[in-house]
N, C-alpha and C positions, 0 to 999 in steps of 0.2 A: 455433804461431801461432793467434790467436784468430778466432773465426767473424765473418764480416762481415754486415752487414745486406744483405738482397736489394734490388736484383740489379744488379750492375755490369756493365760491358761484358764483362770476363773470364768471368763467370757465364753471361752470355747465348751467348758464343762455346762454352762448354762444353755448353750445352743444344743448340746447332747441331751440334756435333760428335757428340753422342750419338744425335741423329736420323739424321746421316749414316752413323754407324757401323751404326745399326740397318738402314738402307736397304742398305747394302752387304752385310750378312750375308743379308737377304732375297733380294737379287739373286743372290748366289753360289748359294743354295740352289735357285733356279730354273735357273741355268746349268748345274750339274754333270749333271742328267740329260739335258740338251739335247746335250750333248758326248759322250755314253757311247760313240759309236761310235769316237772316237778316244781310246785308252786313255791316252797321255801327257798330252794336255790335260785329260782328267778327272781325273787324278791330280793335275795342276797345281793345278786350281782347287779340288779337294777339299782340297788342302794349306792352302789360304787360308781355310778355312770358320771355323776357330776365332779367326782373327786378329780380325775386327771383334768378335765375341762377347766376347772377353777385354778388347778395348780399350774397348769400350762400358762394360763393368762398372767398369774402372778410372776412366773418366770419371764414372761415376755416383757413385761413392765420393767422388771429389775434390769434385763438386758438392755432394755432401750435407755434406761437412765445411765447405766455404766458406759455406754460407747456412743459416741456422735453418729456412727455408721453402723447400725446393727447388720450383720451379715445375713444374707438370704438363708431361710432354713429349708431343707428337705425333710420331707415327712414320709420316711420309708415305712414299709407294713410291720405289722407286729411281729410277723414270722421271721423277720430279719434279726428281730431282738431276741425272741424266746425259742424260735424253732418251732416246727409243727409237732403237736401232740397227737401222735397216731392213735390213741386210745379214744379221742373225742369223736373219731369217726363210727366206732362202733358203740361207744358209751358216752353220749355226749354230755351227760351231768358231770360226771367224774372227770371227763376231759376238759370241760369247761373250768371246772375248779382248779385244775392242775395248770391250764394255761395262766389264768389269772394269778394263781400263787406264783408261778414262775416269773411273769412280768413284775408283780409287785416286789418280790426279792431282789430283782434285778435293779428296780428303782431305789431301794434302800441302798444297795451297795454303791450306787451312783451318787446318791446324796450324801452318803459318808466321804466320797471324794471331795464333793463341793464344800462340805463342812470344813475340811482341811484347808482347801484353797481360799475359802472365804476368810479365814483367820490370817492366812500369809498375805492375802492382797487387801487387808483392812477393809473388808465390807462385812462388818461385823457389829455388835452392840456398841462397839467403841467408836464406830462412824456414825451410827443412827439408832434411834430407840425402837425402831420397827422396821420392817421391809427389807432388811439386807438380805444378801445371800445366805448368810449364816442363819438368820430368822427363818427364811424359807426352807432351808435344809432341815432344820429342827421340826418344824411343823408338819412338813410334808412326809418325813421319815416316821413321825409319830403316827400320822394318819395310815400309812402303809402298814406299820407294824400291827395296828388295830386290826386292818383289814386281813392281814395275813393270820391272826389269831381267830378271827371269825370263820375264815375258810377252813382252818384246821379243825374247828369245832363241827363243821359240816360234813367234812370230807368222809368219815367212816359211815355216817348214817346214809350218804348219798350212794356209797358203794353197796350197802345193804339193801337199799331201796331197788337199785338195779337189779340185784339178785333175786329180789322178791318179784320183781316184775317178770322173771324169766321163770318164776316158780321153783327156785332152788333154795329148799329148806336148809336151815343150819344143821351141820352134821357134827357140831361139836359135842363132845361127851363129858364136859365139866358139869359139876353138880347142877348148876343153874340151867345151863342150856339143856340138860338131861330131862329137866321137868318143864321145858318150854319157854322158859325165860332167858331170852338170848342177850347175852351181855357183851357181843362181840364189838360193837361200836364203842360202848363205854370202855372196854379194854384197851382198844386202841387209843382212844383219847387219853386214857390215864398214863398209857406208856409213853406216849409223845410228851405229854406234860412233865413226865418224870426225867426224861432224857434232857429237856431243856433246863430242868432245875439242876440236874447233876453236872451240865456242862459249865456251869457257873457263869459269873459276871464276865463282861468283855474287859472292863478296867480292872487292872491289878489294885490289890489291896494294901500295897506297900510302897510309900515314897513317890516322887515325882521323877519320872524319866526325862533327862536333859537332852533336847534336840541340838543341833549345831549352833552355838551361841552366836549372836550377831558380832561381827567384827569390831573391836573396839569397845564393846560393851562391858559393864562391870562384870558380868558373868565371864567373858573371855579374859578379861584382865585378872579374875580371881583364879584363874586356871581351871575352871569347869570345862568338862569335855563331853563331846556326843557319847551318850550311853552311860553316863553317871547317873546314879540313882540318889537323890536327895532324900535324906531319911529324916532329917530334923533341921529346925532353925531356931538359934537362941533356946537350946534345950527344950523346944516343944516338938513334939513328934508330928511328922507331916504325912498325911495319908491321901488327901483330897486336894483339888485345885483350889478350893475354898481356903484350906488350911496355908497353901503357898500365899495366896493373896493376903491373907490376914497378917502373916509374919513380915512380908515386905511392907505392907501399908503401915504397920506399927513402927518399923524401924524409920520410914519416912525418908525425904530427900536428905542426903548427907549422912545417913546413918549407916551402921554396919550390922550385917546379919551373919552370926557365926553358925555355919551349916555343917552338919555332918553327912559325909558323901560316901557311898559305896561305888567304887570304881568297877566297871563292868568287866575289865580284864584281870581283876583281882578280886579275891574275898575279903581284902583288907578294907578298912574304912579309914577316912581322913578328914582333917577338918579345914574347910575353906572359908576364909572371910570375904564376903561380898559387900564391897563399898557401893552404896546406893548413890 
């Protein structure tokens, strides 16, 4: 892939993420000593230290590849991204976990933005087999989602650990706590897990949503509109991206795909012939 002239929106997002990764690295370096009294949390946060550093270097390499003159990057403090977690002053262990959780979530959102930009600016697997902005967005998002899950597993125990340090015993009167077997942390984790499950997947399980078709493209000429929902192609139901790829690939150049489409402004369905 040839280099691009500076600087498009994808490259700006790379700059933003480089700054964010640097801020996360800085914040983690501050948090690890603050939680030294809790060996488990200290080990958890220490294990995250290399993550933003390695990811920042990968982003810097991609930005350098995509532009002849990479812009200078400012490295703001982590507070400018996540804000100050006041609880960290009085309760450093849970405060540290909350700070890391907040920053990691912000990174996930920022990588989601880059994922969309990478496809639009063709810095995706269709440009190279590895190392593109889309590859980085996916891998770094995966890394942070895993880290967020780990923090979620530790947080409730960390809260109870702090209460134990203060000598505050459980006052719950449930049957288990009543006999001295506290289930408070397990209950919190179970509830959080259930909420995530009930929230459901991000991706809809029906059809392919049509973005604004390219001008003069086969989709535009066929009359597809932004907001249409493609339900089937050549009498095959379409649920996933892979389903869409298969239908188009099977038709091949010069072929025609008969699509069943639900228009967003109506509940009616109509047939569209896509000439590939």
